[in-house]
Residue, then its C-alpha position, 0 to 999 in steps of 0.5 A: x593625090x590631089x585631095x592629100x594635097x589640099x588636105x596639107x594646105x588646109x592643115x597648114x593654113x589652120x596652123x598658120x591661123x593658130x600661130x597668128x591667134x597665139x601671137x595675139x594672145x601674147x601680145x595682148x598678155x604683154x600689154x595687161x602685164x604693163x598695165x599691171x605694173x602701171x596700176x601697181x606703181x599708182x598704188x604704191x605712189x598714192x599710198x606713199x603720198x598719204x602716208x606722208x600727208x598723215x605723217x605732217x597731220x600728225x606732226x603738226x598736233x599739239x594735244x592728244x585730242x588732236x592726235x585723236x582727231x588726226x588718227x580718225x582722219x587718217x584712218x578714214x582716208x586710208x579706207x577711202x584709198x583702199x576702197x578706191x584702189x579696190x574699185x580700180x583693180x576691179x574695173x581693170x581685171x574685168x577689162x583684162x578678162x574681157x580683153x583675154x576672152x575675145 
């Protein structure tokens, strides 16, 4: 009877531990989800700012050669932004993966 009681206590303790771990994992997932929303907003805002800048640059062109130069600059800046955002995304994904592995 004592062994059965100890088994029940052990089982209850393991269940509580598992519930606590599960709760912590839920909290981590919520934090990661908030981070993802912030990252998506950062991507959206930086892309919008670049579009406004590019539109102004094109509006200020007075010749076809200026338009060609402006388009080339715009393309270069878009590629740079895409690389930067990709690096940030990869870095965040690595961080989130590491957090979930803990």
